C-alpha positions as CSV (number, residue, x, y, z in Angstrom):
1,M,0.0,0.0,0.0
2,N,2.8,2.4,0.9
3,K,4.5,1.6,-2.4
4,L,1.3,2.5,-4.3
5,K,1.0,5.8,-2.5
6,L,4.6,6.6,-3.3
7,I,4.1,5.9,-7.0
8,V,0.9,8.0,-7.1
9,A,2.7,10.8,-5.4
10,A,5.7,10.6,-7.8
11,L,3.4,10.6,-10.8
12,T,1.4,13.6,-9.5
13,L,4.6,15.5,-8.8
14,A,5.9,14.7,-12.3
15,L,2.6,15.9,-13.8
16,V,2.7,19.2,-11.8
17,L,6.3,19.9,-12.7
18,S,5.8,19.2,-16.4
19,S,2.8,21.5,-16.6
20,C,5.0,24.3,-15.1
21,S,7.6,24.0,-17.9
22,P,8.0,27.2,-19.9
23,G,7.1,25.6,-23.2
24,H,9.2,25.1,-26.3
25,Q,12.1,27.3,-27.1
26,L,11.2,29.8,-29.8
27,I,12.8,29.2,-33.2
28,E,13.9,31.9,-35.6
29,P,15.2,29.9,-38.6
30,K,18.0,31.3,-40.7
31,F,18.5,29.2,-43.8
32,N,20.0,29.2,-47.2
33,V,18.3,28.4,-50.5
34,I,19.7,27.9,-53.9
35,E,21.4,30.9,-55.2
36,T,19.0,33.2,-57.0
37,T,17.9,36.8,-57.2
38,D,16.3,38.7,-54.4
39,K,13.3,39.2,-56.7
40,V,12.8,35.4,-57.0
41,L,13.2,35.1,-53.2
42,E,10.6,37.8,-52.6
43,K,8.1,36.1,-54.9
44,A,8.6,32.7,-53.3
45,I,8.2,34.2,-49.8
46,L,5.1,36.1,-50.7
47,D,3.5,33.1,-52.4
48,S,4.4,30.9,-49.4
49,L,3.0,33.4,-46.9
50,M,-0.2,33.7,-48.8
51,S,-0.6,29.9,-49.3
52,K,-0.3,29.4,-45.5
53,N,-3.0,32.2,-44.9
54,W,-0.6,34.8,-43.6
55,I,-1.6,38.4,-44.2
56,I,1.2,40.6,-45.7
57,T,1.4,43.8,-43.6
58,G,4.5,45.4,-44.9
59,Q,7.0,45.2,-47.7
60,E,10.4,46.9,-47.7
61,L,13.7,46.3,-49.4
62,N,14.6,42.6,-48.6
63,K,12.0,42.4,-45.8
64,L,8.4,41.3,-45.6
65,T,6.2,41.5,-42.5
66,A,3.1,39.3,-42.0
67,D,0.4,38.5,-39.5
68,Y,-1.4,35.3,-38.8
69,S,-4.4,34.7,-36.6
70,R,-6.5,31.8,-35.6
71,G,-9.2,32.3,-33.1
72,R,-7.7,34.2,-30.1
73,I,-4.2,33.4,-31.2
74,S,-2.2,36.0,-33.3
75,V,1.4,36.4,-34.3
76,S,3.5,38.9,-36.3
77,I,6.7,38.0,-38.1
78,S,9.2,39.6,-40.3
79,V,11.0,37.7,-43.1
80,H,14.4,39.0,-44.1
81,Y,16.1,37.8,-47.3
82,A,19.1,38.6,-49.4
83,K,21.6,36.7,-51.5
84,G,20.0,33.3,-50.9
85,E,19.7,33.6,-47.2
86,I,16.3,33.9,-45.4
87,T,15.6,34.6,-41.7
88,I,12.2,34.4,-40.1
89,I,11.9,36.7,-37.0
90,H,9.1,36.6,-34.3
91,E,8.0,40.2,-33.8
92,K,5.0,39.7,-31.4
93,S,2.3,37.3,-30.5
94,E,-0.8,37.0,-28.3
95,N,-2.1,33.9,-26.5
96,L,0.9,31.8,-27.5
97,K,2.5,31.7,-24.0
98,Y,5.5,33.8,-25.1
99,K,7.9,34.0,-22.2
100,E,11.5,35.1,-21.6
101,E,13.2,33.1,-18.9
102,E,16.9,32.9,-18.0
103,G,18.0,34.4,-21.3
104,K,15.9,32.1,-23.4
105,I,12.6,32.7,-25.2
106,Y,9.8,30.2,-25.0
107,I,6.5,29.9,-26.9
108,H,3.7,27.4,-27.5
109,P,4.9,24.6,-29.8
110,T,2.2,25.5,-32.4
111,Y,4.2,28.6,-33.3
112,N,7.3,26.6,-34.1
113,K,5.2,24.2,-36.2
114,W,3.8,27.1,-38.2
115,I,7.3,28.5,-38.8
116,R,8.8,25.2,-39.8
117,N,5.9,24.7,-42.2
118,L,6.5,28.1,-43.7
119,E,10.2,27.4,-44.0
120,K,9.5,24.2,-45.9
121,E,7.0,26.0,-48.2
122,I,9.5,28.8,-48.9
123,K,12.2,26.3,-49.9
124,L,9.8,24.5,-52.3
125,R,8.6,27.8,-53.8
126,V,12.1,29.0,-54.4
127,Q,12.8,25.9,-56.4
128,E,9.5,26.2,-58.3
129,V,10.2,29.9,-59.3
130,K,13.8,29.3,-60.1
131,F,13.3,26.4,-62.4
132,K,10.1,27.6,-64.2
């Protein structure tokens, strides 16, 4: 009986501690694509953002900004690009459990999933545009 109580207490403690974790570390991917012009990069990024339902909110030289919302969740990013290198930067978010702790930034894992999917889409679109 005491062994069972100990196991239940340990499992309860593990559950409580895991629910207190800060989340997943925020990713801001920086990646290279095949060498191409900045115009091709811009088109591939724009097409990728729109295909994933991001709303383009700004367009500057070698930089696009976009927003995404789903229910009560919203996020803003900027995508910087030049000479075959692309970086996706988190600008702000709401209801994604964004938290800075001990010099690291944490966020809900859904954000990282969206950004990884966007990264994959951009890589595919660059190839499509480049080889058309």
